[in-house]
N, C-alpha and C positions, 0 to 999 in steps of 0.2 A: 804489724805485718810480720809473720815468721818467714824468714828466708830459708831455703833448703839447708844451707850450711849451719844455720842456728840450731837445728835439731841433731847435729852430729856431736857425739859426746867427747871426742878426743880433739885437743887443740895444741897448736904450737905456733909461735910467732918468731920471725927472724927479721931483723932490721940491719941493713948493710949500707955503707957509703955507695953512692951511685957512681961506681967505677967498674972497669972491665972485670976485675976479679970477683965481683958480685955474682956473675953468672956461674962460675965454677963453684963458689961457696954455696950458693943457693941450690945448685944441683946436688952437691954432696950432702947437704943438709936434708934435702928431700929424700934421698936414698936412705939416710939414717932414720928419718921420721917414719917412712913406710916400713922399714924393717922393724922398728920398735912397735909399730901397730900391727905387726904380723902380716904385712903385705910384701911378698918376696918378688924377686925378679921374674918368676914364672907367671905372675899375674898379668893378663893381657894388657892392662892399662899402664903398667909400670914404665916400660920404654917410651911409649908415646907421652905419658905425663911428664917425664924428664925432658923430652924434646919441647913440649909445649911450654913448660916452666922456663926453660932456657931462653926460648924465643921472647917470652913476655918480659923477663928480667932484662935481656939484652935491649929490647925496645925502650924500656924505662931508662936504662943507662944512656942509650943513644939519643933519645928524643926529649927526655924530661929532666936530665941532670942540671940543665941551666937554671931551672926553677925549683928543683927538688934535689937537695943534697943527699937524700937517703931514698932507698927503695925498701919496702917492707913486703915480706911474703907471709901470708896468714894461711895456716893449714887447719883443716877440720876433717875428721874421719869417723867412721863408724863401721859396723859390720857389712854394710851393703854399698857404701859410697866413700869416695875420697874427693875432697874439694880443696882448692887453693885459690887465693886471691893475691895478685901482685898490685901493690899500691904505690903511687907516687903523688907528689903534690903539684903536678902540672895540670892545669885546668882542661886541656884538650881531651875530649872523649872520642876515641876512634869508633867508626861504625864497623861492627863486626860482620854483619851480614850484607855485604855488598858483593857484586860480581868480581871475581878474581881477575886481576890484571897481570900480564906477564911482566917480568923485570923486577926492579926494586919495589919494595913495599908488599911483596907477596907473603911475608912472614905471618901476618895476622890471618890472611886467607888460609894458610896452611894450618894454623892453630885451630881455626874454626872447623876446617875440614876433618882434621884428626879427631877433634872432640866429638863431632857429630857421628863419625864412623864408629866410634866406641859407644854410642848411645848416650853421650853426655850432653851437657849444656854449657854455653858461654854467655856471659852477660857483663856489661859495663855498668858500674854503679858510681855515681858522683858523690863526693863528700857533701855534707850538709851545707858547708859554706861555699860550695862550688869551686874551691881552690885545688881540688885534686880528684883522683878517681882510683877505683880498683877494677881490675878485670878478673872476674871469678870464673873458674872452670870447675865443673862438677862431673865426676866420672863414676860410673857404676863399677862395683867390684864383683867378680864372679867366684871368688873363693868361698869356702865354707868355714864356719867357725867364727868366733868373735876375736877382735884384736886383743893382744895382750895389754894389760894395764900399763900405761906409759909411766 
């Protein structure tokens, strides 16, 4: 089975300790990766992508660190799409498409809402051994031209 991000030619992987500083480092790295791939701050998905990524990394740090000492962000990009997956080794797979509730726990609902508003998709994929998962976000790009060679 070919997954949408498998067809994207540009790749980057970032693995960090599951601690609070991971959110800042992942966000800064995402900005650098996007810039290297020719996706600037004027691209409509850039700001929301940074917010979505920050929320997903924060969730991994907050909820999975007890079983997952690291969090990994996998990036894939091409001329028409930018995708990223946040991976940890906690086996719990959150439901992404559930009615939003007020109060705590609204972060994932916000992630899905932003993703869908941009015409993107969100999916949870479990590891083959069921010991972890990745939450993948794929966002369309509206820019013209191809990314620079990384």
